[in-house]
C-alpha positions in Angstrom: 9.0 -11.4 -4.9 5.2 -10.6 -5.8 2.6 -9.9 -3.1 -1.7 -9.3 -3.0 -3.2 -8.2 -0.2 -7.1 -7.8 0.7 -7.5 -4.6 2.3 -10.4 -3.9 4.7 -12.3 -1.0 5.7 -11.4 0.8 2.4 -13.3 1.3 -0.8 -10.4 -0.6 -2.5 -10.4 -4.8 -2.7 -6.9 -5.6 -3.6 -3.3 -4.3 -3.2 -0.7 -5.9 -5.6 2.5 -4.9 -5.5 6.4 -6.2 -6.0 9.5 -6.1 -3.8 12.8 -6.4 -4.8 16.3 -5.8 -2.0 13.9 -3.8 -0.1 12.4 -1.7 -2.5 8.4 -1.3 -4.2 9.2 -2.3 -8.1 5.5 -2.3 -9.1 2.3 -1.4 -7.0 -1.2 -1.2 -7.9 -4.6 -1.1 -6.5 -7.8 -2.5 -7.8 -11.4 -1.1 -6.3 -11.1 2.6 -4.6 -10.1 6.2 -5.6 -8.9 5.5 -9.4 -6.7 8.8 -9.8 -5.6 9.2 -6.3 -4.6 5.6 -5.8 -2.6 5.5 -9.4 -1.0 8.5 -7.9 0.1 6.8 -5.0 1.8 3.8 -7.0 3.3 6.5 -8.9 4.8 8.0 -5.8 5.9 4.8 -4.1 7.8 2.9 -6.8 11.3 3.3 -6.2 11.2 3.8 -2.6 12.1 1.4 0.2 9.6 -0.5 2.2 10.2 1.2 5.8 9.9 4.5 4.1 6.5 4.0 2.9 5.7 2.2 6.1 6.8 5.7 8.0 5.4 7.5 5.7 1.5 6.4 5.0 1.0 4.3 8.8 -2.1 5.6 10.1 -3.3 7.7 7.2 -7.2 7.6 7.9 -9.8 8.4 5.4 -13.3 10.5 6.2 -14.6 9.0 9.7 -13.0 5.5 9.1 -10.2 4.4 11.0 -7.9 3.5 8.1 -7.3 4.7 4.6 -5.9 2.7 1.1 -2.5 4.6 2.2 -3.0 3.1 5.5 -4.3 0.1 4.3 -0.5 -0.4 2.1 1.4 0.2 5.1 -0.3 -3.1 7.2 0.5 -4.8 3.7 4.2 -4.0 3.5 4.4 -4.8 7.3 2.8 -8.1 7.0 4.2 -9.6 3.8 7.0 -7.8 3.5 8.5 -7.0 7.2 7.6 -10.1 8.5 8.1 -12.4 6.4 
């Protein structure tokens, strides 16, 4: 199933991802730090959703209370785990 999430408190404007059988199949960010977010996307493809949440949840960016990786964890929790 394909999901779209609108993050808050970060530079990226949208996170799009596809999950199949509990594993991330595709991942892309719109906006934000292009190279870093492409890297995060490449790393999480093929990983189980629960593992991504565990690794990324709570990461902050500078003086912000969240980050793009943290927002991805929130998206996965909201749209996949709680679905």
